[in-house]
C-alpha positions as CSV (number, residue, x, y, z in Angstrom):
1,M,4.0,1.1,50.9
2,I,0.3,1.2,49.9
3,A,1.3,1.9,46.3
4,F,3.7,-1.0,46.4
5,L,1.0,-3.4,47.7
6,L,-1.5,-2.2,45.1
7,A,1.0,-2.8,42.4
8,A,1.6,-6.3,43.7
9,L,-2.1,-7.1,43.8
10,V,-2.9,-5.7,40.3
11,P,-1.7,-8.0,37.6
12,A,0.5,-6.5,34.8
13,A,-1.3,-5.7,31.6
14,A,-1.1,-8.5,29.1
15,A,1.1,-7.8,26.1
16,Q,-0.8,-7.0,22.9
17,T,-0.3,-9.6,20.3
18,I,0.1,-8.3,16.8
19,D,0.3,-10.6,13.7
20,L,0.5,-9.6,10.1
21,A,-3.3,-9.1,9.8
22,A,-3.5,-6.9,12.9
23,A,-0.5,-4.9,11.7
24,M,-2.3,-4.3,8.4
25,E,-5.4,-3.1,10.2
26,I,-3.3,-0.6,12.1
27,V,-1.4,0.9,9.1
28,L,-4.6,1.0,6.9
29,R,-6.3,2.9,9.7
30,D,-3.5,5.2,10.8
31,G,-1.0,5.2,8.0
32,V,-0.5,8.3,5.9
33,D,-0.1,6.6,2.6
34,A,-3.2,4.5,3.1
35,R,-5.3,7.5,4.2
36,E,-4.1,9.5,1.2
37,A,-5.1,6.7,-1.2
38,A,-8.5,6.5,0.5
39,L,-9.0,10.2,0.0
40,A,-8.1,10.0,-3.6
41,E,-10.6,7.2,-4.1
42,R,-13.3,9.3,-2.4
43,A,-12.6,12.2,-4.6
44,A,-12.9,10.0,-7.7
45,D,-16.2,8.7,-6.5
46,A,-17.5,12.2,-6.0
47,A,-16.4,13.2,-9.5
48,L,-18.2,10.2,-10.9
49,A,-21.4,11.0,-9.0
50,S,-21.3,14.5,-10.5
51,R,-20.7,13.1,-14.1
52,R,-23.6,10.6,-13.8
53,T,-26.1,13.4,-13.0
54,A,-24.9,15.7,-15.8
55,G,-27.5,14.4,-18.3
56,L,-30.5,14.9,-15.9
57,P,-32.8,17.9,-16.2
58,D,-31.9,21.0,-14.1
59,L,-34.5,23.2,-12.4
60,R,-34.3,26.9,-11.7
61,L,-36.6,29.2,-9.8
62,G,-36.4,32.9,-10.5
63,A,-38.0,35.9,-8.9
64,S,-37.7,39.6,-9.7
65,T,-39.3,42.9,-8.8
66,A,-39.0,46.3,-10.5
67,V,-40.4,49.8,-10.2
68,G,-40.3,52.2,-13.1
69,V,-41.5,55.9,-13.5
70,D,-42.9,57.4,-16.7
71,V,-45.3,60.3,-17.6
72,G,-48.2,58.2,-16.4
73,G,-46.8,57.6,-13.0
74,P,-44.9,54.8,-11.3
75,D,-45.1,51.2,-12.6
76,A,-44.4,48.3,-10.2
77,A,-44.0,44.7,-11.4
78,A,-43.2,41.3,-9.9
79,R,-42.3,38.2,-11.8
80,L,-41.9,34.5,-10.8
81,S,-40.5,31.9,-13.2
82,L,-39.6,28.2,-13.2
83,S,-37.3,26.8,-15.9
84,S,-35.7,23.5,-16.8
85,V,-33.1,22.5,-19.4
86,T,-32.6,18.8,-20.3
87,P,-29.6,17.9,-22.4
88,L,-30.8,15.5,-25.2
89,Y,-27.6,15.3,-27.1
90,A,-24.2,16.9,-26.4
91,G,-22.1,15.3,-29.2
92,G,-21.2,12.4,-27.0
93,S,-19.5,14.5,-24.3
94,L,-21.7,13.4,-21.5
95,T,-21.1,9.7,-22.1
96,A,-17.4,10.4,-22.5
97,D,-17.2,12.4,-19.3
98,R,-19.0,9.6,-17.4
99,E,-16.7,6.9,-18.8
100,S,-13.7,9.0,-18.0
101,A,-14.9,9.4,-14.4
102,E,-15.6,5.7,-14.1
103,A,-12.0,4.9,-15.4
104,A,-10.7,7.4,-12.8
105,V,-12.5,5.6,-10.0
106,R,-11.0,2.3,-11.2
107,A,-7.5,3.8,-11.3
108,A,-7.9,5.3,-7.8
109,R,-9.0,1.9,-6.4
110,A,-6.1,0.2,-8.1
111,D,-3.7,2.8,-6.7
112,A,-5.2,2.1,-3.2
113,E,-4.7,-1.6,-3.7
114,A,-1.1,-1.0,-4.8
115,V,-0.5,0.9,-1.6
116,R,-2.1,-1.8,0.4
117,Q,0.0,-4.5,-1.1
118,D,3.2,-2.4,-0.7
119,L,2.3,-2.0,3.0
120,H,1.6,-5.7,3.3
121,L,5.1,-6.5,1.8
122,A,6.8,-4.0,4.1
123,L,5.1,-5.3,7.2
124,A,5.8,-8.9,6.3
125,G,9.5,-8.0,5.8
126,A,9.7,-6.1,9.1
127,L,8.1,-9.1,11.0
128,L,10.5,-11.5,9.3
129,T,13.5,-9.3,10.1
130,L,12.4,-9.4,13.7
131,R,12.0,-13.2,13.7
132,E,15.4,-13.5,12.1
133,A,17.0,-11.2,14.8
134,E,15.2,-13.0,17.6
135,A,16.4,-16.4,16.2
136,Q,20.0,-15.1,15.9
137,A,19.7,-13.9,19.5
138,A,18.5,-17.3,20.7
139,S,21.3,-19.0,18.8
140,A,23.8,-16.7,20.4
141,R,22.4,-17.5,23.8
142,S,22.7,-21.2,23.1
143,A,26.2,-20.7,21.8
144,L,27.2,-18.8,25.0
145,A,25.8,-21.5,27.2
146,A,27.7,-24.1,25.1
147,E,30.9,-22.2,25.4
148,Q,30.5,-21.8,29.1
149,A,29.9,-25.6,29.5
150,L,32.9,-26.3,27.4
151,G,34.9,-23.9,29.5
152,E,34.0,-25.9,32.6
153,R,35.0,-29.1,30.9
154,V,38.4,-27.7,29.7
155,A,39.0,-26.3,33.2
156,A,38.5,-29.8,34.6
157,L,40.9,-31.3,32.1
158,V,43.5,-28.7,32.8
159,A,43.1,-29.3,36.6
160,A,43.6,-33.0,35.9
161,G,46.8,-32.3,34.0
162,A,45.3,-33.6,30.7
163,R,45.5,-30.2,29.0
164,T,47.6,-27.1,29.3
165,R,46.5,-23.8,30.8
166,A,46.7,-22.3,27.3
167,D,43.6,-24.2,26.3
168,A,41.7,-22.8,29.3
169,L,42.8,-19.3,28.4
170,Q,41.7,-19.7,24.8
171,Q,38.4,-21.1,25.9
172,A,37.9,-18.1,28.2
173,A,38.5,-15.9,25.2
174,A,35.9,-17.9,23.3
175,V,33.4,-17.4,26.1
176,A,34.0,-13.7,26.0
177,R,33.4,-13.6,22.2
178,A,30.2,-15.6,22.7
179,R,29.0,-13.1,25.4
180,A,29.7,-10.2,23.1
181,L,27.8,-11.9,20.3
182,E,24.9,-12.5,22.6
183,V,24.8,-8.9,23.6
184,G,25.0,-7.7,20.0
185,T,22.2,-10.0,18.7
186,A,20.0,-9.1,21.7
187,R,20.4,-5.4,20.8
188,D,19.6,-6.2,17.1
189,A,16.4,-8.0,18.2
190,E,15.3,-5.0,20.3
191,Q,16.1,-2.6,17.5
192,A,14.0,-4.7,15.1
193,A,11.1,-4.7,17.5
194,L,11.5,-0.9,18.0
195,A,11.4,-0.4,14.2
196,L,8.2,-2.3,14.1
197,R,6.7,-0.1,16.9
198,R,7.7,3.0,14.9
199,L,6.2,1.6,11.7
200,L,2.9,0.9,13.5
201,R,3.1,4.2,15.4
202,L,3.1,2.5,18.8
203,A,4.7,3.8,22.0
204,P,8.4,2.9,22.1
205,D,7.9,1.0,25.3
206,A,4.6,-0.6,24.3
207,A,4.1,-4.2,25.6
208,V,3.7,-6.0,22.3
209,T,4.3,-9.5,21.2
210,F,4.8,-9.7,17.5
211,V,3.9,-12.9,15.6
212,P,5.9,-13.6,12.5
213,P,4.0,-14.4,9.3
214,E,4.0,-17.8,7.6
215,P,5.4,-17.7,4.0
216,P,2.5,-17.6,1.5
217,A,1.7,-20.4,-0.8
218,L,2.5,-19.6,-4.4
219,A,2.5,-21.0,-8.0
220,T,5.8,-21.5,-9.7
221,D,4.8,-22.0,-13.3
222,P,6.1,-18.9,-15.2
223,A,3.2,-18.9,-17.7
224,E,0.7,-19.1,-14.8
225,L,2.5,-16.3,-12.9
226,A,2.6,-14.1,-16.0
227,A,-1.2,-14.5,-16.4
228,L,-1.8,-13.7,-12.8
229,A,0.4,-10.6,-13.0
230,A,-1.4,-9.3,-16.1
231,E,-4.7,-9.7,-14.3
232,R,-4.0,-8.8,-10.7
233,R,-1.0,-6.5,-10.6
234,P,-2.6,-3.2,-9.3
235,E,-0.2,-1.0,-11.2
236,L,-1.3,-2.5,-14.5
237,V,-4.9,-2.2,-13.5
238,A,-4.4,1.4,-12.7
239,L,-2.6,2.1,-15.9
240,R,-5.2,0.4,-18.0
241,A,-7.8,2.5,-16.3
242,A,-5.7,5.6,-17.0
243,R,-5.6,4.7,-20.7
244,A,-9.3,4.2,-20.7
245,E,-9.7,7.6,-19.0
246,A,-7.5,9.2,-21.6
247,E,-9.5,7.6,-24.5
248,A,-12.7,8.9,-23.0
249,E,-11.2,12.4,-22.6
250,A,-10.2,12.3,-26.2
251,R,-13.8,11.4,-27.2
252,G,-15.1,14.2,-25.1
253,A,-12.7,16.7,-26.7
254,R,-13.9,15.6,-30.2
255,A,-17.5,16.1,-29.1
256,G,-16.9,19.8,-28.6
257,G,-17.1,20.2,-32.4
258,R,-20.5,18.5,-32.7
259,P,-24.0,20.0,-32.4
260,S,-25.9,19.8,-29.2
261,L,-29.6,19.6,-28.5
262,D,-31.4,20.6,-25.3
263,L,-35.1,20.6,-24.2
264,V,-36.0,23.9,-22.6
265,L,-39.1,24.1,-20.5
266,G,-40.4,27.3,-18.7
267,A,-43.3,28.7,-16.8
268,D,-43.8,32.1,-15.4
269,T,-46.4,34.4,-13.8
270,S,-46.3,38.2,-13.3
271,L,-48.2,40.9,-11.6
272,A,-47.9,44.6,-12.5
273,A,-49.5,47.9,-11.2
274,S,-49.5,51.2,-13.0
275,G,-51.2,54.7,-12.8
276,G,-50.2,55.7,-9.3
277,P,-52.0,55.2,-6.1
278,A,-55.2,56.9,-7.2
279,G,-55.8,55.2,-10.5
280,A,-53.8,52.0,-10.1
281,Q,-54.6,49.3,-12.5
282,L,-53.5,45.7,-11.9
283,R,-52.4,43.4,-14.7
284,D,-51.5,39.8,-14.2
285,G,-50.3,37.1,-16.6
286,A,-49.1,33.6,-16.7
287,G,-47.5,31.5,-19.4
288,A,-45.6,28.4,-20.2
289,S,-43.2,27.4,-23.0
290,A,-41.4,24.4,-24.3
291,A,-38.6,24.5,-26.9
292,L,-36.0,22.4,-28.5
293,Q,-32.7,24.3,-28.6
294,L,-30.1,23.3,-31.2
295,E,-26.6,24.7,-31.1
296,V,-24.1,24.1,-33.9
297,P,-20.5,25.3,-33.2
298,L,-19.2,27.2,-36.2
299,F,-16.0,28.8,-35.0
300,D,-14.3,28.7,-31.6
301,R,-10.9,30.1,-32.5
302,G,-9.4,26.6,-32.8
303,A,-10.1,25.7,-29.1
304,T,-11.7,22.4,-29.9
305,R,-8.9,21.4,-32.3
306,E,-6.3,22.2,-29.6
307,R,-8.3,20.2,-27.0
308,V,-8.5,17.2,-29.4
309,A,-4.7,17.4,-30.1
310,L,-3.8,17.6,-26.4
311,A,-6.2,14.7,-25.6
312,G,-4.6,12.6,-28.4
313,V,-1.1,13.2,-26.8
314,A,-2.4,12.2,-23.4
315,E,-3.9,9.1,-24.9
316,E,-0.6,8.1,-26.6
317,R,1.3,8.7,-23.3
318,A,-1.1,6.5,-21.4
319,A,-0.7,3.7,-23.9
320,L,3.1,4.1,-23.8
321,A,3.1,4.1,-20.0
322,L,1.0,0.9,-19.9
323,R,3.3,-0.9,-22.4
324,T,6.4,0.1,-20.4
325,A,4.8,-1.0,-17.1
326,E,3.9,-4.4,-18.7
327,E,7.5,-4.9,-19.7
328,D,8.7,-3.8,-16.2
329,V,6.3,-6.2,-14.5
330,A,7.5,-9.1,-16.7
331,Y,11.1,-8.4,-15.6
332,D,10.1,-7.9,-12.0
333,L,8.2,-11.2,-12.1
334,R,11.1,-13.1,-13.6
335,G,13.6,-11.6,-11.1
336,A,11.3,-12.5,-8.2
337,L,11.0,-16.0,-9.4
338,L,14.8,-16.4,-9.7
339,D,15.2,-14.9,-6.2
340,T,12.7,-17.4,-4.8
341,E,14.3,-20.4,-6.5
342,A,17.8,-19.3,-5.4
343,A,16.6,-18.6,-1.8
344,A,15.0,-22.0,-1.5
345,A,18.2,-23.7,-2.8
346,T,20.3,-21.6,-0.4
347,L,18.1,-22.6,2.5
348,A,18.4,-26.3,1.7
349,A,22.2,-26.0,1.5
350,A,22.4,-23.9,4.7
351,R,20.4,-26.6,6.6
352,E,22.7,-29.3,5.3
353,R,25.7,-27.3,6.3
354,Q,24.2,-26.7,9.8
355,V,23.6,-30.5,10.3
356,A,27.0,-31.4,9.0
357,A,28.9,-28.8,11.0
358,G,27.0,-29.7,14.2
359,A,27.8,-33.4,13.8
360,A,31.5,-32.6,13.0
361,A,31.7,-30.4,16.1
362,T,30.5,-33.2,18.3
363,V,33.0,-35.6,16.8
364,V,35.9,-33.2,17.2
365,Q,35.0,-32.4,20.8
366,D,34.9,-36.2,21.6
367,R,38.3,-36.5,19.9
368,Y,39.7,-33.5,21.8
369,E,38.6,-34.9,25.2
370,A,40.2,-38.2,24.2
371,G,43.4,-36.4,23.4
372,A,43.2,-37.1,19.6
373,A,42.5,-33.5,18.5
374,T,44.0,-30.2,19.3
375,F,42.2,-27.3,20.9
376,A,42.7,-25.3,17.7
377,E,40.8,-27.9,15.7
378,L,38.0,-27.8,18.2
379,Q,37.7,-24.1,18.1
380,A,37.7,-24.0,14.3
381,I,34.9,-26.5,14.0
382,R,32.8,-24.9,16.7
383,A,33.2,-21.5,14.9
384,E,32.0,-23.2,11.7
385,A,29.0,-24.7,13.5
386,L,28.1,-21.3,14.9
387,A,28.4,-19.7,11.5
388,A,26.4,-22.5,9.9
389,A,23.6,-22.0,12.4
390,A,23.5,-18.2,11.8
391,A,23.6,-18.8,8.0
392,A,20.6,-21.2,8.3
393,V,18.6,-18.6,10.3
394,S,19.4,-15.9,7.7
395,A,18.6,-18.2,4.8
396,E,15.2,-19.1,6.2
397,A,14.3,-15.4,6.6
398,D,15.5,-14.7,3.0
399,A,13.5,-17.6,1.6
400,A,10.3,-16.3,3.3
401,R,11.0,-12.7,2.1
402,A,11.5,-14.0,-1.4
403,R,8.2,-15.8,-1.4
404,F,6.4,-12.7,-0.2
405,G,8.2,-10.7,-2.9
406,L,7.1,-13.2,-5.6
407,V,3.5,-12.9,-4.5
408,R,3.7,-9.1,-4.6
409,A,5.3,-9.4,-8.1
410,Y,2.1,-10.9,-9.5
411,G,-0.2,-8.8,-7.3
412,G,-1.4,-11.5,-5.0
413,L,-0.8,-10.1,-1.6
């Protein structure tokens, strides 16, 4: 009893409202694909940081001790050294390595952006599917209410002797069909909401109110869309970066056959004792050195030539992949534009059909009640009105999906 009173006094938790922006925050934070893309970007950044410091001087500290024995007795020595090597010229390999890493970072970021836009499109589609299912369920509820109201009207006409009992039975069947449709569309709406909860990794019974997205504004000029796609499509950005990376790797491979020049600096100090404990003599010494070290590769068993050949193949493959992707994007963009135009025209026609079918159903029902139309005519036009309403709901969702698809086709999500 106390628990019941407490439950009555404590208000129910408000349902969480999730729109497209909130859904994107969830999947970017918790989604596996987004997290993998972020890790790849972090790895590329780490590689770039390493390549950027490759041309800086290094610094090494060395220490050693040794004890030797000869005819004069034991000798002990200790040595401490400090050395540094600064690459002055490495045949261009350092620059090529840095440019390769920079291109890899650009590619990783473009890949992450492609994942983000794909998630954006998937979430928008799921939210639109839910809105469509909920609209179909609402239409089915309205249709059931209308059929029940008509059933009461037909029953009154039958009771007055103006219509036969067959009309009442047929209308009862129509009410049953409408009830079954209402149950089915309600289930579809619940399933669509459940699919969204699964996509967002929410609890199956989480109290959530999903807000459908508004279709994005977009350009329709083919030339403008093509220019946008060439500039913003993340797949093309990633492939251009991959081509730049392959070109840098090829330059780095060719640098393996060139001379290299290093600046070597060193300093050391030593302490030695000899002659045994009785006649030990201490000797100490310190020194420093600086040298330019030139290395010219003469023969490496063809390793450099093979690296250059493999890098050239990778460079050609990257260029080929980019050209192929550019062609695919052009076709995708054209197809998305056709889909958007067709979906808009279909939506306009569906709305006209819905208005005309609804008006016709009203006219036929008036004629039926006046005795100028048969019940079969009334059922036929009401079925057409219901189908027109359902088609309009689907056409509206399809038009919104097509607009999102077109924006994704030119990389604008």
